[in-house]
C-alpha positions, 0 to 999 in steps of 0.5 A: 458523506452519509453518516448514521447516528442511531441511539438505542435507549432502554425503556428504563433510560427513557423514563430516567430522562422523563420525570413523568415515567417515575415507576422505572426509577426503582431500578438503579442500574441503567444501560445505554448503547449508542451507535456513533457515526461511521467515519470513512477515509480513502486514498488514491495511490496513483495521486500520491505518486504524482507528488513532486519530490523536491517539495517534500520537506525532509526536515519533518521526517524523523530518520531511523538512527541506523541506516538499513537496507530496506528492500520493502516499502513496508520496512521504511516506517519504523514505528508502524503499529504491529496490527497494521503489519499483521494486516499487511502480511494478511494481504500478502498471504491472500495475494499469494493464494490468488496466484496459486489458483485459489480464491481469497477475499482479494479476488472474491470480496463476497467472502468477507461480508460486512453489512448489506452490500459492503464487504471488508477486512476487519483490520483491528478492534479496540475497546476500553472502559472508563469511569465517569460521574455526572450531576443530573440526568441532563448531563449524563449522556454527555459525561459518558461520551466525554469519558471515552471520546478522546480515547476512541478518537486517538485509536481512529487517528492512529489508524488514519495516520498509518493506513494510507502508507499501508495502502502505498506499500501494498501497491509498491511491494506487491506488483504481482497483484495486477488485478488490484485497484490503486484507490483504497477505502476504509471505515470504522464501526464505533459504538459506546455502551455505558451503565450508571447508578442514579443513586451515586451519580457514577457510571462506567463508559465503554467504547468499541471501535473496529477498523475495516478495510473496504473490499467492495461496496455499492460504489467501490471495488478494490479490483481493477475495472477489467477484473471485477469478478472471481472468474475474471481474476482467475482468467487474468492469473492464467494470462499472467502465468503464461506471459511470464513463462513466455518471457523466461523461455529465452532467459539466460539462466547461466548468465551473469546478473548483468546479462539477465537484467539486460535480457529482461529490459530488452524483452520489455522494450522490444515487445511493448510500446508506450500507451498511445493515448495522450489523454491520461484520463482516457487510458484503460486501467490495464495500462498501469498494471504489469500485465500490460507490459508482461503480455507485450502490448501496444496502442491504446492498451500499451503500458505507461511507466508504472506498467513497465516498471512493475513488470520489471519488478515482477520478473526480477522477483521471480528470479530472486534478484533484489529489485524495488520500485522507485517513484518521483519526478523525471525530466530529460534536461535541466530546464524541463518541467518534468512529470511524475514517473516510476522506475526501478532500482536493482542490487548488483554483484558488487552489493550496490544498487543501480537505477534502470528506467525501462520506460525511457529505454523504450522512448518512442510513443504514439506508435502501434508497433512494438519495435520502434527503432528507438530502443536503447540502454541509455537508462540501464544500471545508472548511479546517482552521479552518472551524467545523462547529459553534460553537467546533468546527473541521473539524480537530477533527472530522476529526483526520487521521493522516498515517501512515495508522496505519502505524508502523515495524516491525523495526530500521530507522527511517524518515523521513516528510514530511506530505502537503499541508496544508489551507487554514485557511479554507473555499473561496470560489468567488466570490473564487477567480478563474478556475479553471485547469481540469484539471491537464495531465499530462506527455507520456510522451515528454518526458524531464525533468532529474529523469529524467536525474539519476535515470538517472545515480544508478542507473548510479553505484550499480551 
């Protein structure tokens, strides 16, 4: 990996290192700027989600003391640095801008120019100053670097520990961002400035390290291959809106939540067929996007499990029905090897969560017709203990990895709380009583107590 290392020294500093240049020694205060090597990182969410859930070592995860209902993946990490939550919120806002017909850096990376052909979000900047002493000109620079090196490295390690999970959350919480890639890239800009006094052999060293989230570079684009221009993203948004409008033209607005979910499941299974290409590497990116399933697609552009489940969440979100993406490993019998898989969990009238696997409700593959004759409701609103075969439960068939395949990187540990727990039993619409309908959304102008508390905490932290 290419790294640059540029040292900019003033003339006086050069003379300090060269005994032949004695005239400059009259100036006691010297200043040096060092541009440190750029550090890079990346993660592929699609690869994270292929993790085999049973091998996750649960004992290495510190649980939150209070179990909460966490319907966003971002809320599962309980010790997330505030600046990274702010970054997540910024991404959320820019996604909504694009869906509202506006432009943002997520549709046009050129709006966030960094340097040369690189475009990036500035996530956060850290700077601190520390004193140091040295014995001679030969160890001056080393002592200046040592004074700040560990502190700068800790800032980068913290970022590196949490940013892959932020990328996972963006991918899992915002399926409506259909144009975004599943591979993410990030880097830093790192410099050290130090001044020193030749007489006292003392100095002060300051590091400045800024974290960046890459949007576009010479060999990378955060947008999927089908949407790598602002115009193509805008056209995709129009397709997305048209598809949703078409689906909801027959939606049972006055029905129960059970009837609404059944309609969404059936629309997706009756208008799509699982991607016909057996070689995953040859499938187009659109197969993993919700747009593939929302538009009703078959053949080589047909959706895979992620396309089905993301589309289902998009539709539930449109109607304020609590729904999350679940990922892990899935197998159709006790002795099958299984494969990486994605499905959904939804909250029903009884306040419990249940699983829906739209993909497995549309199980016939390799066809070029949307109606295969294999559409079913076998994987609709199941509980963890629901038997899908004699002696074989849903939780055994679909072991969920609540970390999404993510594991902490760097030297910082992280605390994770689980998402919503599934009901043990299958949902029974006959005994559930009246469905509460759509979950109301808080009015934007209402300020809650938690909002006030958050503002106070931020003020005190300054």
